[in-house]
Backbone as a chain_set.jsonl record, in Angstrom:
{"seq": "XXXXXXXXXXXXXXXXXXXXXXXXXXXXXXXXXXXXXXXXXXXXXXXXXXXXXXXXXXXXXXXXXXXXXXXXXXXXXXXXXXXXXXXXXXXXXXXXXXXXXXXXXXXXXXXXXXXXXXXXXXXXXXXXXXXXXXXXXXXXXXXXXXXXXXXXXXXXXXXXXXXXXXX", "coords": {"N": [[-121.27, -236.494, 6.072], [-117.534, -236.739, 7.102], [-115.35, -237.845, 9.422], [-111.975, -237.699, 10.795], [-110.312, -238.261, 8.043], [-109.063, -236.494, 7.141], [-106.413, -235.622, 8.168], [-104.613, -234.058, 10.394], [-102.374, -231.843, 9.862], [-102.676, -231.72, 7.088], [-104.985, -230.206, 7.343], [-103.987, -227.946, 8.218], [-102.891, -227.444, 6.011], [-104.198, -226.628, 4.023], [-106.251, -224.392, 5.136], [-106.38, -222.008, 6.959], [-107.023, -221.31, 10.948], [-109.086, -218.466, 12.534], [-109.23, -218.476, 16.086], [-109.831, -216.46, 17.58], [-112.163, -215.062, 15.609], [-113.582, -216.949, 14.861], [-113.633, -218.926, 12.054], [-112.838, -219.672, 9.162], [-110.119, -219.263, 6.775], [-109.271, -219.76, 3.447], [-105.923, -221.114, 2.868], [-104.836, -222.561, 0.602], [-106.692, -223.433, -1.493], [-108.931, -225.683, -2.873], [-110.367, -225.116, -5.023], [-111.307, -224.334, -7.894], [-112.825, -222.143, -8.053], [-113.081, -220.71, -5.443], [-110.632, -218.761, -3.414], [-107.14, -217.814, -2.374], [-106.901, -216.624, 0.831], [-109.814, -216.539, 1.002], [-112.878, -216.621, 2.519], [-113.459, -219.717, 3.961], [-115.897, -222.232, 3.469], [-119.713, -223.234, 3.448], [-123.278, -222.436, 4.323], [-125.328, -225.095, 5.812], [-128.211, -226.82, 5.476], [-129.232, -227.242, 8.292], [-128.368, -225.573, 9.331], [-125.563, -225.238, 10.174], [-122.144, -224.588, 9.273], [-120.627, -225.404, 6.758], [-117.844, -227.221, 5.273], [-115.82, -228.247, 2.186], [-113.332, -230.784, 1.747], [-110.808, -231.715, 0.194], [-112.419, -233.737, -1.091], [-114.436, -234.748, 1.051], [-116.713, -234.202, 2.705], [-117.325, -231.373, 5.593], [-118.193, -230.726, 8.587], [-117.743, -227.353, 10.198], [-117.398, -226.363, 13.22], [-116.741, -228.869, 14.104], [-114.106, -229.278, 12.712], [-112.781, -227.082, 13.543], [-112.631, -227.5, 15.489], [-110.795, -230.004, 15.552], [-108.808, -228.614, 14.227], [-107.574, -226.753, 16.426], [-106.703, -228.655, 18.938], [-106.264, -231.221, 17.682], [-107.231, -233.577, 18.406], [-110.252, -235.468, 17.292], [-113.555, -234.578, 18.227], [-115.579, -235.938, 20.217], [-118.77, -235.299, 20.332], [-120.348, -231.987, 19.298], [-120.856, -229.32, 21.106], [-122.256, -225.807, 21.033], [-121.857, -223.318, 22.857], [-123.42, -220.878, 23.37], [-126.093, -221.628, 21.843], [-125.616, -220.444, 18.916], [-125.273, -221.581, 16.053], [-123.51, -220.408, 13.612], [-121.142, -220.119, 15.349], [-118.135, -220.497, 15.79], [-116.633, -220.068, 17.222], [-113.238, -221.319, 19.404], [-113.694, -220.51, 22.141], [-116.179, -220.699, 22.25], [-117.395, -223.627, 22.179], [-117.374, -226.861, 22.832], [-116.043, -229.915, 23.67], [-118.109, -233.09, 24.475], [-120.786, -235.626, 25.561], [-123.008, -237.469, 23.885], [-125.3, -237.174, 25.53], [-124.443, -235.286, 27.639], [-124.636, -232.976, 25.55], [-127.73, -232.56, 24.979], [-128.296, -230.976, 27.484], [-127.974, -228.779, 27.103], [-129.787, -227.228, 25.661], [-131.946, -224.786, 23.08], [-134.42, -223.314, 24.122], [-137.855, -224.938, 22.948], [-139.352, -223.863, 19.973], [-141.959, -225.011, 19.872], [-142.562, -224.359, 23.21], [-144.72, -223.567, 25.551], [-144.977, -221.777, 27.959], [-143.05, -220.645, 28.369], [-140.444, -221.677, 30.03], [-138.115, -224.112, 30.039], [-139.283, -227.858, 30.457], [-141.524, -226.26, 32.236], [-145.117, -226.681, 32.107], [-148.108, -226.268, 31.573], [-150.926, -227.92, 33.283], [-153.887, -228.823, 32.072], [-155.933, -230.495, 32.746], [-155.913, -230.714, 35.352], [-155.299, -228.051, 36.432], [-153.134, -226.887, 36.497], [-149.45, -225.807, 37.16], [-147.418, -228.067, 35.646], [-144.609, -229.425, 36.119], [-141.033, -230.981, 34.761], [-138.63, -233.318, 33.885], [-135.719, -234.407, 31.716], [-134.125, -237.167, 32.186], [-131.687, -239.171, 31.386], [-132.796, -240.972, 29.922], [-135.47, -241.271, 30.915], [-138.267, -239.43, 31.994], [-138.585, -237.09, 34.665], [-141.489, -236.495, 37.101], [-141.494, -233.635, 38.338], [-143.565, -232.185, 40.01], [-146.663, -230.547, 40.42], [-147.993, -227.363, 40.747], [-149.317, -224.329, 41.653], [-148.87, -222.007, 41.244], [-146.434, -220.262, 38.888], [-144.252, -219.482, 39.253], [-142.743, -221.645, 41.195], [-142.976, -223.568, 40.004], [-141.338, -223.179, 38.367], [-138.812, -222.884, 39.979], [-138.376, -225.304, 41.221], [-137.851, -226.442, 38.134], [-135.557, -225.406, 37.54], [-134.244, -225.908, 39.856], [-133.531, -228.922, 39.614], [-132.439, -228.359, 37.211], [-130.02, -228.077, 38.234], [-129.462, -229.943, 39.885], [-129.16, -232.149, 38.122], [-126.615, -231.492, 36.434], [-127.707, -230.147, 34.117], [-126.562, -227.886, 31.669], [-125.911, -223.992, 32.421], [-126.983, -222.688, 30.112], [-129.341, -224.371, 29.219], [-132.35, -223.95, 27.718], [-132.215, -221.452, 27.448], [-133.255, -218.62, 24.923]], "CA": [[-119.742, -235.805, 6.561], [-116.669, -237.635, 7.863], [-114.692, -237.173, 10.258], [-111.079, -238.918, 10.615], [-110.689, -238.609, 6.855], [-108.214, -235.319, 6.865], [-104.826, -235.444, 9.063], [-104.106, -232.45, 11.116], [-101.047, -231.08, 8.599], [-103.166, -231.289, 5.665], [-106.488, -229.607, 7.219], [-103.374, -226.397, 8.179], [-102.12, -226.661, 5.15], [-105.483, -226.018, 3.24], [-107.048, -223.506, 5.629], [-106.183, -220.974, 8.38], [-108.628, -220.825, 11.377], [-108.854, -218.047, 13.246], [-110.032, -219.036, 17.143], [-111.073, -215.257, 17.724], [-113.425, -214.619, 15.052], [-114.643, -218.826, 14.576], [-113.442, -218.474, 11.087], [-111.471, -220.193, 8.354], [-109.902, -219.333, 5.221], [-108.031, -220.157, 2.326], [-104.539, -220.847, 2.232], [-105.002, -223.545, -0.421], [-107.635, -223.594, -2.328], [-108.941, -227.095, -3.82], [-111.232, -225.376, -6.093], [-110.986, -223.127, -9.111], [-114.598, -221.666, -7.235], [-112.249, -219.346, -4.491], [-109.085, -217.75, -3.724], [-106.88, -217.97, -1.165], [-107.909, -215.311, 1.501], [-111.46, -216.166, 1.257], [-113.598, -217.433, 3.869], [-114.432, -220.999, 4.014], [-117.509, -223.019, 4.123], [-121.201, -222.819, 2.982], [-124.478, -222.971, 5.5], [-125.88, -226.425, 5.762], [-129.629, -227.043, 5.798], [-129.593, -227.393, 9.56], [-127.918, -223.643, 10.464], [-124.324, -225.199, 10.472], [-121.447, -224.317, 7.806], [-119.564, -227.333, 6.222], [-116.816, -227.541, 4.14], [-115.766, -229.515, 1.77], [-111.797, -230.658, 1.533], [-110.205, -233.388, -0.522], [-114.067, -234.66, -1.799], [-115.34, -234.637, 1.772], [-117.829, -232.441, 3.255], [-117.015, -231.444, 6.707], [-118.892, -229.235, 9.541], [-116.553, -226.692, 9.937], [-117.154, -226.285, 13.922], [-115.844, -230.24, 14.302], [-112.72, -229.108, 12.008], [-112.067, -226.229, 14.186], [-111.713, -228.749, 17.326], [-109.568, -230.635, 15.015], [-107.497, -228.122, 13.547], [-106.726, -226.458, 17.877], [-106.737, -229.825, 19.614], [-105.342, -232.195, 16.921], [-108.052, -234.67, 18.017], [-111.596, -235.34, 16.701], [-114.484, -234.54, 19.383], [-117.252, -236.879, 20.187], [-120.015, -234.884, 19.741], [-119.719, -230.594, 19.687], [-122.103, -228.058, 22.18], [-122.055, -224.961, 20.929], [-121.918, -223.282, 24.222], [-124.497, -220.016, 23.272], [-126.71, -222.152, 21.169], [-125.372, -219.696, 17.667], [-124.757, -222.39, 15.191], [-122.232, -220.517, 13.46], [-120.157, -219.21, 15.839], [-117.213, -221.459, 15.714], [-115.036, -219.591, 17.725], [-112.812, -222.228, 20.28], [-114.087, -220.787, 23.1], [-117.561, -220.993, 22.225], [-117.122, -224.733, 21.552], [-117.021, -227.455, 24.139], [-116.328, -231.329, 23.484], [-118.84, -233.104, 25.355], [-121.136, -236.746, 25.194], [-124.227, -236.693, 23.695], [-126.125, -236.812, 26.576], [-124.497, -233.79, 27.977], [-125.096, -232.01, 24.71], [-128.635, -232.692, 24.974], [-128.439, -230.589, 28.332], [-127.735, -227.412, 26.923], [-130.517, -227.12, 24.245], [-132.363, -224.073, 23.381], [-136.059, -223.455, 24.527], [-138.119, -225.483, 22.023], [-140.493, -223.218, 19.663], [-143.314, -225.249, 20.945], [-142.656, -224.538, 24.225], [-145.881, -222.381, 25.648], [-144.796, -221.547, 29.462], [-141.347, -219.774, 27.623], [-139.841, -221.959, 30.543], [-138.076, -225.79, 29.772], [-139.414, -228.333, 31.735], [-143.022, -226.084, 32.837], [-146.227, -226.524, 30.933], [-149.691, -225.873, 31.745], [-151.627, -229.418, 33.102], [-155.277, -227.89, 31.834], [-156.625, -231.119, 33.417], [-155.579, -230.891, 37.227], [-155.341, -226.513, 36.523], [-151.687, -226.302, 37.332], [-148.306, -225.928, 36.586], [-146.411, -229.301, 36.489], [-143.189, -229.227, 35.961], [-140.233, -231.968, 34.676], [-137.002, -233.129, 33.354], [-135.634, -235.828, 31.183], [-132.419, -237.484, 33.131], [-131.134, -240.323, 31.388], [-133.967, -241.641, 28.682], [-136.622, -241.066, 31.466], [-138.898, -238.164, 32.192], [-139.04, -237.305, 35.568], [-142.203, -235.489, 37.356], [-141.535, -232.619, 39.535], [-144.338, -231.786, 41.052], [-147.745, -229.794, 40.124], [-147.561, -225.904, 41.084], [-150.18, -223.06, 41.364], [-148.139, -220.704, 40.83], [-145.228, -220.622, 37.816], [-142.736, -219.313, 39.767], [-142.781, -222.459, 41.678], [-142.98, -225.0, 38.702], [-139.809, -222.88, 37.736], [-138.055, -223.038, 40.633], [-138.618, -227.008, 41.058], [-137.05, -227.079, 37.084], [-134.495, -224.673, 37.846], [-133.459, -227.161, 41.138], [-133.368, -230.124, 39.343], [-131.164, -228.378, 36.172], [-128.944, -228.038, 39.055], [-129.087, -231.504, 40.765], [-128.873, -233.409, 37.262], [-125.997, -231.021, 35.584], [-127.942, -229.374, 32.783], [-125.813, -226.501, 31.055], [-126.592, -223.056, 32.764], [-127.775, -222.127, 29.07], [-130.075, -224.461, 28.596], [-133.619, -223.62, 28.175], [-132.135, -219.899, 26.63], [-134.112, -218.475, 23.766]], "C": [[-119.18, -236.722, 7.396], [-115.962, -236.776, 8.921], [-112.895, -238.468, 10.0], [-110.444, -239.306, 9.235], [-108.749, -237.834, 6.968], [-107.325, -235.608, 8.2], [-105.254, -233.59, 9.525], [-103.211, -231.377, 9.857], [-101.898, -230.853, 7.485], [-103.969, -230.303, 6.191], [-105.969, -227.75, 7.533], [-103.264, -226.061, 7.471], [-103.087, -226.163, 3.881], [-106.065, -224.879, 3.664], [-106.222, -222.938, 6.901], [-107.683, -220.652, 9.193], [-108.111, -219.868, 12.565], [-109.873, -218.06, 14.602], [-110.549, -217.938, 17.616], [-112.221, -214.858, 16.8], [-114.129, -216.326, 14.761], [-114.173, -218.714, 13.094], [-112.547, -218.952, 10.465], [-111.244, -219.724, 7.46], [-108.867, -219.863, 4.942], [-106.824, -220.37, 2.451], [-104.316, -221.532, 1.118], [-105.993, -224.075, -1.371], [-107.571, -225.09, -2.947], [-109.981, -226.87, -4.764], [-111.221, -224.374, -6.746], [-112.306, -221.949, -8.342], [-113.629, -220.029, -6.321], [-110.474, -219.303, -4.682], [-108.722, -217.695, -2.931], [-107.257, -216.372, -0.589], [-109.449, -215.435, 1.478], [-112.172, -216.719, 2.242], [-114.3, -218.866, 3.317], [-115.534, -221.434, 4.085], [-118.537, -222.502, 3.234], [-122.192, -222.817, 4.172], [-125.113, -224.06, 4.897], [-127.161, -226.077, 6.08], [-130.065, -226.828, 7.452], [-128.91, -226.792, 10.14], [-126.135, -223.977, 10.696], [-123.241, -224.526, 9.453], [-120.615, -225.37, 7.488], [-118.62, -226.551, 5.137], [-115.865, -228.662, 3.465], [-114.092, -228.921, 1.378], [-111.218, -231.858, 1.253], [-111.457, -234.221, -1.024], [-114.872, -234.92, -0.556], [-115.429, -233.519, 2.561], [-118.081, -232.621, 5.103], [-117.896, -230.376, 7.424], [-117.714, -228.6, 9.987], [-116.777, -226.675, 12.04], [-116.504, -227.347, 14.659], [-113.931, -230.149, 13.617], [-112.074, -227.778, 12.61], [-111.807, -226.843, 15.81], [-110.121, -229.257, 16.95], [-108.377, -230.137, 15.002], [-106.296, -227.215, 15.13], [-106.4, -227.373, 18.157], [-106.19, -230.764, 19.028], [-106.427, -234.05, 17.339], [-109.737, -234.854, 17.526], [-112.343, -235.566, 18.143], [-115.527, -235.446, 19.243], [-118.402, -236.161, 19.646], [-119.603, -232.249, 20.381], [-120.474, -229.916, 20.079], [-121.718, -226.7, 21.426], [-123.016, -224.292, 21.882], [-123.122, -222.2, 23.934], [-125.787, -220.261, 22.011], [-126.341, -221.541, 19.437], [-124.573, -221.307, 17.163], [-123.238, -222.332, 14.29], [-121.479, -219.669, 13.96], [-119.659, -220.354, 16.472], [-116.101, -221.137, 16.494], [-114.847, -220.677, 18.959], [-113.435, -221.806, 21.467], [-115.92, -221.082, 23.444], [-117.824, -222.994, 22.076], [-117.029, -225.693, 22.643], [-117.49, -229.063, 23.404], [-117.186, -231.79, 24.579], [-119.615, -234.94, 24.848], [-122.489, -236.07, 24.236], [-125.299, -235.936, 24.308], [-125.844, -235.584, 27.406], [-124.697, -232.941, 26.678], [-126.287, -231.541, 24.933], [-129.826, -231.733, 26.581], [-128.194, -229.06, 28.445], [-128.807, -227.338, 25.145], [-131.159, -225.742, 24.129], [-133.972, -224.358, 23.633], [-136.793, -223.757, 22.79], [-139.345, -224.176, 21.087], [-141.741, -223.465, 19.763], [-143.809, -224.997, 21.725], [-143.963, -223.691, 24.614], [-145.716, -221.296, 26.853], [-143.658, -220.539, 29.656], [-140.151, -220.589, 29.226], [-139.041, -223.519, 30.37], [-138.361, -226.61, 30.556], [-140.942, -228.281, 32.352], [-143.687, -226.263, 31.6], [-147.337, -226.362, 31.964], [-150.611, -227.307, 31.382], [-153.145, -228.796, 33.07], [-156.176, -228.681, 32.791], [-156.774, -230.903, 34.721], [-155.889, -228.928, 37.536], [-154.479, -226.205, 37.373], [-150.957, -226.258, 37.065], [-147.733, -227.211, 36.517], [-145.022, -228.6, 36.079], [-142.715, -230.742, 35.895], [-139.313, -232.259, 34.378], [-136.398, -234.681, 32.922], [-134.18, -235.989, 31.655], [-132.837, -239.107, 32.292], [-132.463, -241.946, 30.634], [-135.271, -241.463, 29.371], [-137.328, -239.725, 31.84], [-139.274, -238.544, 33.78], [-139.962, -235.972, 36.027], [-141.495, -234.751, 38.684], [-142.203, -232.153, 40.275], [-145.883, -230.949, 40.141], [-147.71, -228.011, 40.498], [-149.392, -225.008, 41.379], [-149.623, -222.241, 40.907], [-146.83, -221.265, 39.697], [-144.269, -220.586, 38.278], [-142.203, -220.688, 40.582], [-142.666, -223.183, 40.85], [-141.317, -224.476, 38.142], [-138.853, -223.279, 38.807], [-137.453, -224.552, 40.653], [-138.087, -227.376, 39.952], [-135.842, -226.541, 37.627], [-133.574, -225.453, 39.288], [-132.788, -228.372, 40.405], [-132.211, -229.8, 38.068], [-130.244, -228.266, 37.149], [-128.24, -229.258, 39.324], [-128.354, -232.316, 39.192], [-127.571, -232.26, 35.926], [-126.052, -230.71, 34.894], [-127.173, -228.424, 32.472], [-126.41, -224.961, 31.913], [-127.209, -222.384, 31.237], [-128.683, -222.82, 28.629], [-131.576, -223.928, 28.928], [-133.412, -221.806, 27.94], [-133.03, -220.132, 25.663], [-132.837, -218.363, 22.5]], "O": [[-119.796, -237.405, 8.215], [-115.972, -235.573, 9.183], [-112.756, -239.514, 9.366], [-110.042, -240.461, 9.095], [-107.666, -238.415, 6.9], [-107.919, -235.809, 9.259], [-105.835, -232.577, 9.135], [-103.599, -230.389, 9.234], [-101.837, -229.759, 6.923], [-103.818, -229.252, 5.568], [-106.647, -226.736, 7.365], [-103.316, -224.844, 7.293], [-102.709, -225.439, 2.96], [-106.492, -224.154, 2.765], [-105.518, -223.618, 7.648], [-108.754, -220.185, 8.804], [-107.186, -220.121, 13.336], [-111.061, -217.765, 14.469], [-111.665, -218.044, 18.125], [-113.21, -214.322, 17.299], [-115.308, -216.493, 14.447], [-114.831, -217.697, 12.873], [-111.4, -218.849, 10.899], [-112.289, -219.527, 6.839], [-107.908, -220.296, 5.582], [-106.305, -219.393, 1.913], [-103.399, -221.036, 0.465], [-105.913, -225.178, -1.912], [-106.556, -225.622, -3.396], [-110.551, -227.797, -5.34], [-111.109, -223.319, -6.121], [-112.09, -220.741, -8.442], [-113.625, -218.826, -6.584], [-109.603, -219.598, -5.5], [-109.567, -217.487, -2.059], [-107.678, -215.377, -1.18], [-110.202, -214.549, 1.882], [-111.516, -217.584, 2.822], [-115.261, -219.054, 2.572], [-116.28, -220.925, 4.92], [-118.377, -221.578, 2.437], [-121.691, -223.342, 5.167], [-125.431, -224.082, 3.708], [-127.373, -225.151, 6.862], [-131.132, -226.299, 7.763], [-128.609, -227.058, 11.303], [-125.441, -223.147, 11.283], [-123.817, -223.746, 8.693], [-119.996, -226.084, 8.278], [-118.788, -225.551, 4.439], [-115.332, -229.633, 4.002], [-113.627, -227.834, 1.034], [-111.162, -232.848, 1.982], [-111.307, -235.405, -1.328], [-116.016, -235.316, -0.781], [-114.79, -232.531, 2.923], [-118.682, -233.497, 5.725], [-118.245, -229.324, 6.888], [-116.694, -229.267, 10.159], [-115.767, -227.307, 12.351], [-115.816, -227.094, 15.647], [-112.927, -230.76, 13.983], [-110.963, -227.412, 12.224], [-111.081, -226.636, 16.781], [-109.008, -229.134, 17.463], [-107.307, -230.594, 15.404], [-105.075, -227.055, 15.147], [-105.289, -227.47, 17.637], [-105.448, -231.409, 19.769], [-106.347, -235.154, 16.799], [-110.284, -233.751, 17.54], [-111.992, -236.379, 18.998], [-116.219, -235.633, 18.243], [-118.912, -236.457, 18.566], [-119.009, -231.621, 21.258], [-121.216, -229.656, 19.133], [-120.501, -226.656, 21.246], [-124.241, -224.398, 21.954], [-124.151, -222.722, 24.364], [-126.312, -219.333, 21.396], [-126.852, -222.27, 18.587], [-123.661, -221.926, 17.711], [-122.343, -223.164, 14.135], [-121.09, -218.646, 13.396], [-120.216, -221.06, 17.313], [-114.986, -221.657, 16.518], [-115.854, -221.035, 19.571], [-113.866, -222.779, 22.086], [-116.57, -221.476, 24.413], [-118.979, -223.238, 21.726], [-116.455, -225.184, 23.606], [-118.549, -229.405, 22.876], [-117.177, -231.128, 25.617], [-119.081, -235.51, 23.896], [-122.846, -234.921, 23.973], [-125.912, -234.898, 24.062], [-126.764, -234.895, 27.846], [-125.053, -231.824, 27.054], [-126.388, -230.328, 25.119], [-131.037, -231.706, 26.8], [-128.197, -228.334, 29.439], [-128.464, -227.397, 23.964], [-131.016, -225.185, 25.217], [-134.575, -225.4, 23.378], [-136.49, -223.148, 21.764], [-140.186, -223.658, 21.822], [-142.619, -222.602, 19.77], [-145.036, -225.059, 21.799], [-144.261, -222.965, 23.666], [-146.201, -220.167, 26.783], [-143.373, -219.853, 30.637], [-139.09, -219.999, 29.427], [-139.873, -224.312, 30.809], [-137.819, -226.43, 31.646], [-141.587, -229.237, 32.784], [-143.249, -226.125, 30.458], [-147.143, -226.366, 33.18], [-150.952, -227.78, 30.298], [-153.551, -228.276, 34.109], [-156.99, -228.117, 33.523], [-157.911, -230.923, 35.193], [-156.493, -228.501, 38.52], [-154.57, -225.621, 38.453], [-151.07, -226.877, 36.006], [-147.471, -227.585, 37.66], [-144.677, -227.446, 35.824], [-143.311, -231.652, 36.471], [-138.571, -231.288, 34.525], [-136.535, -235.744, 33.527], [-133.278, -235.159, 31.542], [-133.789, -239.867, 32.465], [-132.715, -243.136, 30.826], [-136.265, -241.47, 28.646], [-136.496, -238.827, 31.97], [-139.857, -239.538, 34.214], [-139.68, -234.817, 35.708], [-141.095, -235.265, 39.729], [-141.738, -231.631, 41.287], [-145.742, -230.989, 38.919], [-146.568, -227.752, 40.117], [-150.462, -225.559, 41.121], [-150.092, -221.676, 39.919], [-146.384, -222.412, 39.689], [-143.341, -221.354, 38.023], [-140.974, -220.747, 40.555], [-141.641, -223.782, 41.175], [-140.42, -225.179, 37.676], [-138.011, -224.106, 38.457], [-136.355, -224.9, 40.219], [-137.637, -228.52, 40.017], [-135.086, -227.321, 38.206], [-132.358, -225.396, 39.471], [-131.626, -228.713, 40.624], [-131.297, -230.589, 37.829], [-129.181, -228.466, 36.562], [-127.07, -229.599, 39.152], [-127.276, -232.912, 39.183], [-127.746, -232.344, 34.711], [-125.005, -230.574, 34.26], [-127.035, -227.818, 33.534], [-127.64, -224.96, 31.959], [-127.996, -221.452, 31.402], [-129.209, -222.35, 27.621], [-131.961, -223.57, 30.041], [-134.307, -221.008, 28.216], [-133.558, -221.21, 25.39], [-133.151, -218.226, 21.318]]}, "num_chains": 1, "name": "protein.A"}
């Protein structure tokens, strides 16, 4: 997938973007398989929507940003973690580091709280946070709520997004 190949004028010639719904529709289809007015894009294996324009494949959320702002984003964060919600109000241009501060809770998480895990060797809850390629240990706690508070305080201190760790 590429950026910087298509111009904003060409994009707007081919597609209409509805920023309230977060969807693209064809104005001028580039294939016989689609018609003007049809929704543009197909699901990608990673859950994102892709759109093929002039032989190049683009991620719809990046196109949405480019369509509205006229510049290519560094990295797009879906604020609500829904990879198909391409409403401009749900997208933010961010660095990779900041994008990592707004992740869904991993499906391997057993505590239900990001950065909190059971330390079986000590029989306590442990809390940690990842900052600038370092894992920072926040402490071990008898009560899971104390471990959760330590992580929540660290999230604020290190400017993690308020949705970080949501399901």
